[in-house]
C-alpha angles and dihedrals in degrees: 000000000000112000102206119146094258092054093048090049090052091051092048090051091049094048093049093045093049091048094047090052087060089055085244087287120133148137121283135218096246101030100108093118089061084078107101090215096050092043090054096045102035107014097096104082145023100257098041089049090050090050091051095048096043094046093054092042096050099040114122089231132038105269094177098093090049090050093048093243104170123230111246142184111259113204092211089055091053089050091052093050089048092052090049092050091050091050088052090050090051090050100048109005093232108164094214090068091055092045091051090049090053090052093051092048089052088052090049089056090060095053100054116139110268120229144078096302124153093239147350113317142159138205143174121294095232140060109268129199118191129169091264105036149007119227124191117222115295094013102155118243136189099241098051090044091049091052091049088050091053089055091049092048091051090049091050091051091050097046110016088230107161095205091068092054092045090057090053089052089052091051090052088061088055091051094049102038106033109034118088113254111231099175130010124173139125095283105028142039122184122187128194126249094244141021096259138087106288139139103199111116105209106197103221095049100078096043093049089053092045092053092051092049093048093052093045090052091050095048097040095043088238114137095175092098097045097094091045090052091050092053093046091052093039092057092058095041089056091057095061111120121236088257094055103261137117127218116226093244140023110259095032093223092068091080138035087223111095123170100347130178113246099033087057088055091048091056095047094049093046091049091054092047090052093049093047093048096048100031085231105140100168090112098049091109088055090053093048093048091048092047091053091050091049093051097043103038106029103046131056124226092261092055096257113143118243116225092226134349090261097037127057106192143096099046099209124204090225090060092053092048093047090051089054091051096046099043092042090055089046090050091053088055097048104272114124121185103194098269096315095142090052091051091048092050093046092050094048094048094045095045110028109022125102113198094229086075108271139104128226122237109238146347114225128190091269109018146013122242096231101197130101126234100194101220096032095046113021098026093051097042092047088053093045098046092045091051091049092047091051095047093046089063091068116106116251090244088071092062137071130197119253120201111249104163107111116118123250110270 
């Protein structure tokens, strides 16, 4: 498949149109307990809930329609589509992209998490059991709220609309007042994933929050959060291994996830956003070391995304999309990885794309899971392809080559 700008624009149009026809409602990776039957039979305890969620998530076919799992609007998905639309607007200035972004942000405003929270916040539309917590539907969490804030910050930059920035300021109050504090000292601040008693330190949480606070402070002219942002980012930076990776949790033994694909990308992107917003470049070597690890250890030569650094399959659509986002951002800032974004895009379109405008979920060693989870598949790939398309428009003089030749360990 040729990957010229016109073809990518056609694919982006098709993905957005297909998703809009669904009303931006879809199934989700962890939404098994939205099944009335599974909720009745297995919704009463931690381990039965984990069995229900993992069984639906890992099945070779999509069991959700058979189990009457409803399609829902996922706030993170809306944020991803919004970010993609704003990247498209940056690339070509077409007003319809900006109009569509406004509409999705208005929809996001209607799906905030209800409750007595200190500020604006968002969560997932399903009950979610993890090893370290149980969250009822719409419980706000730091990661979803941070992604929504990134969409609002991008919209403010594109339009100057103060209301978008004000909502980010409101979300910062949620971060600071409602999330459980897991570490707090002069050099480091670690916040929990959700506003509930919990001890699990999920690595990307604090740096995503820190990046939002740093950008809000820059755009709002409010330096009161700068030191808090530095400590949030500093906590995560300090957990980088000597070979450039991050474990999913601190300590690593709290999760079976080790050095996985897309959470690594989350951390790298957030670190750059913090540095750019604060003009604090002390951690640029950390970013560069992490970016090298990401390129070398979490992608194969053909552009397919590895599941973890020590495990190849499944090749997940989210990993491909995150690679496009991360290496497109890197390209905009002078880091060129010998055509890696192009290989990722070519692999994803050849392997996981259906021409009606949707992406499949995963490629395994023997078969492809040919169903579409709207946020996980279409939302992420729309975001990734739009970011790549926008970065590819930069002139070569704006880039510099980064060595990426070490062998996989």
